[in-house]
C-alpha positions in Angstrom: -6.7 -27.8 -82.7 -3.3 -26.9 -84.2 -1.6 -23.6 -83.6 1.3 -21.9 -85.1 3.9 -20.9 -82.5 6.5 -18.2 -82.5 10.0 -19.6 -82.2 13.5 -18.0 -82.1 16.2 -19.3 -84.5 19.3 -20.6 -82.7 21.1 -22.3 -85.6 20.8 -22.4 -89.4 22.1 -25.2 -91.6 21.0 -24.7 -95.2 17.2 -24.9 -95.5 16.8 -26.2 -91.9 17.2 -24.5 -88.6 17.1 -25.2 -84.9 14.6 -23.0 -83.0 13.4 -22.6 -79.4 10.3 -21.4 -77.7 9.7 -21.3 -74.0 12.2 -24.0 -73.3 11.2 -26.3 -76.2 13.7 -26.9 -79.1 12.7 -28.1 -82.5 14.3 -28.6 -85.9 12.3 -26.6 -88.5 12.2 -26.3 -92.2 12.9 -22.9 -93.8 11.8 -23.7 -97.3 8.6 -21.5 -97.1 10.6 -18.4 -96.0 13.4 -18.5 -98.6 12.2 -15.2 -99.9 12.7 -13.6 -96.4 16.0 -12.7 -94.8 16.2 -15.0 -91.8 19.1 -15.1 -89.3 20.1 -16.4 -86.0 18.1 -14.7 -83.3 15.2 -13.9 -85.5 11.7 -15.0 -84.7 9.5 -17.0 -87.0 6.0 -18.4 -86.8 6.1 -22.2 -87.0 3.4 -24.7 -87.9 3.9 -28.4 -88.2 7.7 -28.0 -88.4 7.7 -25.3 -91.1 8.6 -21.6 -90.6 5.8 -19.6 -92.2 6.8 -16.0 -91.7 9.4 -13.9 -90.0 8.1 -12.0 -86.9 9.4 -9.0 -85.0 10.4 -9.5 -81.4 7.3 -7.6 -80.3 5.0 -9.8 -82.4 6.5 -12.9 -80.9 6.2 -11.7 -77.4 2.6 -10.5 -77.9 1.7 -13.9 -79.4 3.2 -15.8 -76.4 1.3 -13.5 -74.0 -1.9 -14.2 -75.8 -1.4 -17.9 -75.8 -0.5 -17.9 -72.2 -3.6 -16.0 -71.3 -5.8 -18.5 -73.2 -4.0 -21.3 -71.4 -4.5 -19.8 -68.0 -8.2 -19.3 -68.6 -8.7 -23.1 -68.6 -10.4 -23.5 -71.9 -12.3 -26.6 -72.9 -9.9 -29.4 -74.0 -12.5 -31.0 -76.3 -11.5 -30.8 -80.0 
């Protein structure tokens, strides 16, 4: 199963950015959010390397909490 994850922008270079989430850093593509004002420190939801939408800080934190709670419940790893 694939999930989109909230990540925080740490650097922007044209249509790409460096983003971090819970200690993981990735280069992401900003092409799909060109119509949104994205800056360093902003949160975006990322799926397969593409930023899909800008998130508020509260939305990002709530999503991480939800994902953490699912992970700690020890779900079935069969896909």
